[in-house]
C-alpha positions as CSV (number, residue, x, y, z in Angstrom):
1,M,-0.1,0.0,-0.2
2,N,1.3,3.5,-1.0
3,S,1.9,6.4,1.4
4,A,-1.2,8.1,0.2
5,S,-3.6,5.3,1.0
6,P,-5.9,5.4,4.2
7,L,-4.7,4.3,7.5
8,V,-6.0,0.8,8.2
9,R,-5.8,-1.2,11.2
10,V,-6.3,-4.8,11.8
11,E,-8.1,-5.9,14.6
12,A,-9.9,-9.1,16.3
13,L,-13.6,-9.0,17.1
14,A,-13.0,-11.6,19.8
15,P,-10.0,-12.9,21.6
16,Q,-9.9,-16.0,19.5
17,Y,-9.1,-14.4,16.4
18,A,-6.1,-12.4,17.9
19,D,-3.7,-14.9,16.1
20,Q,-5.4,-14.4,13.1
21,A,-5.6,-10.7,13.1
22,R,-1.8,-10.7,14.0
23,D,-0.8,-12.8,11.0
24,W,-3.0,-10.8,8.6
25,A,-1.2,-7.5,10.0
26,A,2.3,-8.7,9.3
27,R,1.2,-10.3,5.8
28,L,-0.4,-6.8,4.7
29,G,2.3,-4.6,6.8
30,L,-0.6,-3.0,8.8
31,P,-0.7,-2.0,12.4
32,L,-2.9,-3.8,15.0
33,D,-3.4,-1.0,17.5
34,V,-3.4,2.8,16.2
35,D,-6.3,5.2,17.3
36,D,-6.4,7.3,14.2
37,A,-7.1,4.8,11.5
38,Q,-9.8,5.6,9.2
39,F,-10.4,1.9,8.3
40,A,-10.3,-1.4,10.1
41,L,-9.6,-4.8,8.7
42,Q,-11.3,-6.9,11.3
43,L,-11.3,-10.8,12.1
44,G,-14.3,-12.4,13.3
45,E,-16.9,-15.2,13.4
46,G,-18.0,-14.4,9.6
47,G,-14.5,-14.1,8.6
48,L,-12.4,-11.1,7.1
49,Q,-14.1,-7.8,6.7
50,L,-13.4,-4.2,6.1
51,Q,-14.9,-1.7,8.1
52,L,-14.9,2.2,7.6
53,L,-14.4,4.1,11.0
54,E,-16.5,7.0,11.3
55,E,-19.9,8.4,12.1
56,Q,-23.0,6.8,10.5
57,A,-20.6,4.4,8.2
58,P,-22.0,1.5,6.3
59,G,-21.7,-1.6,7.7
60,P,-18.6,-3.8,6.6
61,V,-17.7,-5.4,3.5
62,R,-16.7,-9.1,3.2
63,V,-16.7,-11.9,0.6
64,D,-19.4,-14.5,1.0
65,F,-20.0,-17.1,-2.0
66,V,-22.2,-19.3,0.5
67,E,-25.0,-16.9,1.7
68,G,-26.5,-13.7,0.5
69,S,-26.5,-12.7,-3.1
70,A,-24.1,-14.7,-4.4
71,A,-25.9,-17.6,-3.3
72,H,-29.0,-16.2,-4.6
73,R,-27.9,-15.8,-8.1
74,R,-26.1,-19.4,-8.5
75,Q,-29.7,-20.7,-7.8
76,F,-31.9,-18.1,-9.6
77,G,-29.5,-15.9,-11.7
78,G,-30.4,-17.6,-15.0
79,G,-27.8,-20.0,-15.4
80,S,-26.0,-20.0,-19.1
81,G,-28.5,-17.5,-20.3
82,Q,-27.1,-14.5,-18.5
83,M,-25.5,-12.1,-20.5
84,I,-22.2,-12.5,-18.8
85,A,-22.1,-16.1,-20.0
86,K,-22.9,-15.2,-23.5
87,A,-20.2,-12.4,-23.5
88,V,-17.5,-15.1,-22.5
89,G,-19.0,-17.5,-25.1
90,I,-20.5,-20.1,-22.8
91,Q,-22.5,-22.6,-25.2
92,P,-23.6,-26.1,-25.0
93,G,-20.3,-28.2,-24.8
94,I,-18.4,-25.1,-24.5
95,R,-16.8,-23.7,-21.0
96,P,-13.9,-21.7,-21.8
97,S,-11.1,-20.9,-19.4
98,V,-11.3,-17.4,-18.2
99,L,-8.7,-15.0,-16.8
100,D,-10.6,-12.4,-14.7
101,A,-7.9,-9.7,-14.5
102,T,-9.7,-7.3,-12.2
103,A,-11.4,-9.7,-9.9
104,G,-12.6,-7.2,-7.1
105,L,-14.6,-9.3,-4.7
106,G,-15.0,-12.0,-7.4
107,R,-18.6,-12.0,-7.8
108,D,-18.6,-12.2,-11.5
109,A,-15.8,-15.0,-11.7
110,F,-17.9,-16.9,-8.9
111,V,-20.8,-16.6,-11.4
112,L,-18.7,-17.8,-14.5
113,A,-17.3,-20.6,-12.0
114,S,-20.8,-21.9,-11.0
115,L,-21.6,-22.5,-14.8
116,G,-18.3,-24.9,-15.2
117,C,-15.4,-22.3,-16.2
118,E,-12.1,-22.6,-15.0
119,M,-11.2,-19.2,-13.4
120,L,-8.0,-17.5,-12.7
121,L,-8.5,-14.3,-10.6
122,I,-6.1,-11.4,-10.3
123,E,-6.4,-8.6,-7.9
124,R,-3.8,-6.0,-7.5
125,Q,-5.1,-4.3,-4.3
126,P,-3.9,-6.2,-1.2
127,L,-7.0,-5.5,0.9
128,I,-9.4,-6.5,-1.5
129,A,-7.3,-9.6,-2.4
130,A,-7.2,-10.5,1.2
131,L,-10.7,-10.3,1.6
132,L,-11.4,-12.4,-1.7
133,E,-8.7,-15.0,-0.3
134,D,-10.5,-15.4,2.8
135,G,-14.0,-15.5,1.2
136,L,-12.8,-18.4,-1.2
137,A,-11.3,-20.2,1.8
138,R,-14.7,-20.3,3.5
139,G,-16.3,-21.3,0.3
140,L,-14.2,-24.2,-0.2
141,A,-15.1,-25.6,3.0
142,D,-18.7,-25.5,2.1
143,A,-20.4,-28.7,0.8
144,E,-22.3,-27.1,-2.1
145,V,-20.1,-24.1,-2.7
146,G,-16.9,-26.1,-2.3
147,P,-16.8,-27.5,-5.9
148,V,-17.5,-24.3,-7.6
149,V,-14.7,-22.2,-5.8
150,Q,-12.4,-25.0,-6.7
151,R,-12.5,-23.7,-10.1
152,M,-11.3,-20.5,-8.9
153,Q,-7.5,-19.9,-8.6
154,L,-6.2,-16.4,-7.1
155,R,-3.2,-14.2,-7.7
156,Q,-2.6,-11.1,-6.2
157,G,-0.5,-8.5,-8.2
158,N,-0.5,-6.4,-10.9
159,A,-2.7,-7.7,-13.9
160,I,-0.7,-5.8,-16.8
161,E,2.8,-7.1,-15.4
162,L,1.3,-10.7,-14.8
163,M,-0.3,-10.9,-18.3
164,Q,2.9,-9.5,-20.1
165,H,5.2,-12.0,-18.3
166,W,2.7,-15.0,-18.5
167,Q,4.4,-18.5,-18.2
168,D,1.2,-20.7,-18.2
169,E,-1.2,-21.8,-20.7
170,P,-2.9,-18.6,-22.0
171,P,-6.5,-18.2,-21.1
172,Q,-8.8,-18.7,-23.7
173,V,-10.8,-15.7,-22.6
174,A,-9.5,-12.8,-20.8
175,Y,-12.4,-10.6,-18.6
176,L,-11.8,-7.2,-17.7
177,D,-13.8,-5.0,-15.6
178,P,-12.1,-1.9,-14.7
179,M,-13.0,0.7,-12.2
180,F,-15.2,3.5,-13.6
181,P,-15.8,7.1,-12.4
182,H,-19.3,7.4,-12.5
183,R,-20.5,3.7,-12.2
184,E,-24.2,3.5,-11.4
185,K,-24.8,0.6,-9.2
186,S,-27.0,-1.1,-6.6
187,A,-27.0,0.5,-3.1
188,L,-24.8,-2.4,-1.8
189,V,-22.1,-2.0,-4.3
190,K,-22.2,1.8,-3.8
191,K,-21.4,1.0,0.0
192,E,-18.4,-1.2,-1.1
193,M,-17.1,1.8,-3.7
194,R,-17.5,4.1,-0.9
195,L,-15.0,1.7,1.1
196,F,-12.8,0.7,-2.0
197,R,-12.4,4.0,-3.9
198,P,-9.8,5.3,-1.7
199,F,-7.7,2.4,-2.0
200,V,-8.1,1.8,-5.9
201,G,-9.3,5.0,-7.3
202,D,-10.0,4.7,-11.1
203,D,-8.3,2.7,-13.7
204,P,-6.0,5.2,-15.5
205,D,-4.1,2.2,-17.3
206,A,-7.2,0.7,-18.6
207,S,-6.0,0.8,-22.1
208,A,-2.9,-1.0,-21.4
209,L,-5.0,-3.7,-19.5
210,L,-6.8,-4.1,-22.7
211,A,-3.6,-4.3,-24.7
212,A,-2.0,-6.7,-22.7
213,A,-5.2,-8.9,-22.6
214,L,-5.4,-9.0,-26.1
215,E,-1.8,-10.0,-26.6
216,L,-2.6,-13.0,-24.0
217,A,-5.9,-14.5,-24.6
218,S,-6.5,-17.0,-27.0
219,H,-9.8,-16.6,-28.1
220,R,-11.4,-13.3,-26.9
221,V,-11.6,-10.6,-24.6
222,V,-14.5,-9.1,-22.6
223,V,-14.6,-6.0,-21.2
224,K,-17.8,-4.7,-18.8
225,R,-18.8,-1.5,-18.9
226,P,-21.5,0.7,-17.7
227,R,-23.9,0.8,-20.5
228,K,-23.5,4.5,-21.6
229,A,-19.8,4.5,-21.0
230,P,-17.3,4.8,-24.0
231,S,-15.3,1.8,-24.8
232,I,-11.8,1.6,-23.4
233,E,-9.0,3.5,-25.5
234,G,-7.6,1.1,-28.3
235,P,-8.9,-1.2,-30.7
236,K,-12.6,-1.2,-31.3
237,P,-14.4,-4.1,-29.9
238,G,-16.0,-6.4,-32.4
239,Y,-19.7,-6.2,-31.0
240,S,-21.3,-5.6,-27.9
241,L,-24.1,-7.1,-25.8
242,E,-26.1,-4.2,-23.8
243,G,-28.2,-4.8,-20.7
244,K,-30.2,-2.4,-18.8
245,S,-27.1,-1.0,-16.4
246,S,-24.0,-2.8,-18.2
247,R,-22.6,-3.4,-21.6
248,Y,-20.1,-6.0,-22.6
249,D,-17.6,-5.1,-25.4
250,I,-16.3,-8.2,-27.1
251,Y,-13.2,-8.4,-28.9
252,P,-13.3,-11.8,-30.8
253,L,-10.0,-13.2,-31.5
254,K,-10.9,-16.9,-32.4
255,K,-14.2,-18.9,-32.6
256,L,-14.6,-21.1,-29.6
257,Q,-14.9,-24.8,-30.3
258,R,-16.1,-28.0,-28.6
């Protein structure tokens, strides 16, 4: 975390979580006991969560694939008929391998993993990556969600650099959802944006991210954008799929086949 980042402390919400709190503090280079912190990374019964420390702050944010909105979408979200499924090329007999280079809290990756895609997630912000790692670990321990989470592998780091120095089999699809200054989202995600915006800002390197993804992916690149936002600077998408609030710009490279 750079020197301009808000001050974050790590705290255990009960004595039995003190050792875990110390471990996370050491891993992330964060203090355990400071009074002037603006945020707290908290360890408790529900796992790891990030809490803004101010009056009338929204509740904490954590990653939960077992209950809540992720579980509801997995059960009732429309399956392979969802627009994101069409965007990455899911068809009968086709489940492409997908690199989610802007993983965030892992929601889109979880949807694709639940539909059968092997997912590699990259998140460059260490705090968000920590929340995601914790959520994946808890999901893995759940009998129903565990098989989905097994298809999700997380790397923490700069996606552009990782893609430029890729050593493994290239993903068939690269999926990008860069931060956008004026994104319109649900109240829940607005709460998360309020927490995360001081850490992640916008994505001024989105065009470099797209260029690296086009160089790496074997079959297509998909970019999620707010519906009325301009395309990322660079090559024009081949086509787009448009929903009520979001749009998927698709850059086809090669036909996906069974």
